[in-house]
N, C-alpha and C positions, 0 to 999 in steps of 0.2 A: 176612543177611535176617532179617526179622521172625519168618518161619516157625521159623527154629532158635531164635530168643530165646524165642517163646512157648511152643514144645514142647507143643504139644496134639494131636500126631498119634497117631492110635489104633495106630501101630506102636511096638512096645518093640524098639529095636535094641540096647539095653545098651551102647552105645559102638560099635557095628558101623557104622564109617564107610563101608565097601563098600556096605551095604545103603542108608545114607543118600544116598550118591552116585548110586546106581542109581535110586532113587526120586526123587530130586531135592528130598527133605524128609526129616525125622527128626529125632531128639532124641540129640544126642551131647554129653554133658557131659564 
């Protein structure tokens, strides 16, 4: 998804895939 590519969310998951999946978006590099 473009959301994951842009990675401009105000949430800093630091690679936390669980948080990303729960919110439906996030930055996981």
